[in-house]
C-alpha positions in Angstrom: 108.9 89.9 96.0 111.5 87.1 96.1 114.8 88.6 97.4 116.7 86.2 95.1 115.0 87.5 91.9 117.6 88.2 89.2 116.1 91.5 88.1 115.8 92.7 91.7 119.4 91.7 92.3 120.6 93.5 89.2 118.7 96.7 90.3 120.2 96.5 93.8 123.7 96.0 92.4 123.2 99.1 90.2 122.0 101.0 93.3 125.1 99.9 95.2 127.3 101.1 92.4 125.4 104.5 92.3 125.7 104.9 96.1 129.5 104.2 95.8 129.8 106.9 93.1 127.8 109.3 95.2 130.0 108.7 98.3 133.1 109.4 96.2 131.6 112.3 94.3 128.8 113.8 96.2 127.0 116.1 93.7 123.5 116.7 92.6 123.7 114.5 89.5 124.9 111.4 91.4 122.3 112.0 94.1 119.6 112.2 91.4 120.8 108.9 90.0 120.6 107.2 93.4 117.1 108.6 94.0 115.9 107.6 90.5 117.2 104.0 91.0 115.5 103.8 94.4 112.2 104.9 92.9 112.6 102.4 90.1 113.1 99.6 92.6 110.1 100.8 94.6 108.0 100.7 91.4 109.3 97.3 90.3 109.1 95.7 93.8 106.5 97.4 95.9 107.0 96.9 99.6 110.7 96.1 99.2 112.6 97.4 102.2 116.0 99.0 101.7 116.8 98.5 105.4 117.4 94.8 104.8 
């Protein structure tokens, strides 16, 4: 997967936003949203590493 792909960038930006919300308000709902977004990215871009 090309790291400059616009859809991937949009998904990652949403993940950053969700992580920020979770850090400010750590609750089960926000954690669920983060995990759901990570799974969506993993489905859309198999093999993508979040460590990058």
